[in-house]
C-alpha positions as MATLAB code, in Angstrom:
seq = 'XXXXXXXXXXXXXXXXXXXXXXXXXXXXXXXXXXXXXXXXXXXXXXXXXXXXXXXXXXXXXXXXXXXXXXXXXXXXXXXXXXXXXXXX';
ca = [
       0.000    0.000    0.000;
       1.450    3.329   -1.080;
       0.964    6.232    1.284;
       0.251    9.691   -0.066;
       2.374   12.139    1.863;
       2.133   15.870    1.378;
       5.837   16.110    0.509;
       8.013   13.951   -1.673;
      11.758   13.339   -1.356;
      12.320   16.131   -3.889;
      10.406   18.592   -1.716;
      12.577   17.805    1.292;
      15.761   18.225   -0.752;
      14.563   21.593   -2.093;
      13.624   22.690    1.446;
      17.064   21.727    2.754;
      18.778   23.639   -0.048;
      16.613   26.701    0.602;
      17.336   26.529    4.315;
      21.080   26.272    3.622;
      20.884   29.362    1.380;
      19.128   31.298    4.159;
      21.809   30.266    6.654;
      24.512   31.379    4.191;
      22.740   34.729    3.900;
      22.718   35.188    7.662;
      26.394   34.244    7.843;
      27.133   36.895    5.207;
      25.345   39.456    7.392;
      27.340   38.591   10.487;
      30.597   40.165   11.535;
      32.113   42.553   13.989;
      29.947   45.513   14.883;
      30.573   48.950   16.260;
      30.887   49.573   19.970;
      30.484   52.730   22.007;
      34.227   53.400   21.902;
      35.041   52.370   18.315;
      33.284   52.831   14.998;
      33.494   50.076   12.416;
      32.505   51.270    8.910;
      32.255   47.637    7.773;
      28.725   47.456    9.199;
      27.584   49.393    6.117;
      29.437   47.265    3.562;
      27.660   46.139    0.395;
      27.990   42.516    1.493;
      25.982   43.172    4.658;
      23.279   45.518    3.415;
      22.790   44.387   -0.203;
      24.144   40.925   -0.958;
      23.211   39.075    2.244;
      19.548   40.180    2.315;
      19.163   39.193   -1.349;
      20.692   35.783   -0.623;
      18.255   35.334    2.282;
      15.342   36.406    0.090;
      16.373   33.899   -2.573;
      16.500   31.192    0.101;
      13.033   32.036    1.399;
      11.590   32.120   -2.127;
      13.158   28.747   -2.904;
      11.663   27.336    0.309;
       8.216   28.567   -0.751;
       8.773   26.944   -4.149;
       9.765   23.700   -2.405;
       6.489   23.691   -0.479;
       4.279   24.222   -3.535;
       6.316   22.052   -5.949;
       4.550   18.920   -7.105;
       5.960   16.311   -9.461;
       3.931   15.277  -12.485;
       2.691   11.763  -11.964;
       2.816    9.191  -14.756;
      -0.647    7.881  -13.846;
      -2.451   11.098  -14.751;
      -2.200   10.640  -18.542;
      -5.915    9.879  -18.836;
      -6.869   12.940  -16.794;
      -4.572   15.173  -18.877;
      -5.949   13.846  -22.151;
      -9.507   14.210  -20.862;
      -8.872   17.893  -20.065;
      -7.592   18.455  -23.603;
     -10.645   16.784  -25.098;
      -8.815   13.756  -26.454;
     -10.557   10.405  -26.207;
      -8.631    7.166  -25.970;
];
């Protein structure tokens, strides 16, 4: 008996990749900050305020795609042909 799960192996792989991309984005944002006694201009670098948020956004979008992704099943040929108006 085959169970119908909401996610397939492909969905879990895509979710893991998306999560890894988000973690990479957060790692790109991290670094030494400014303190009360010293100012660090690196907190306004392009890597921290432009690249890292875009990497995180790409990771979140890919995770959303992983949730809604569904593989085409081979058993739906009759349903597809019926929608097109083709009779077997």
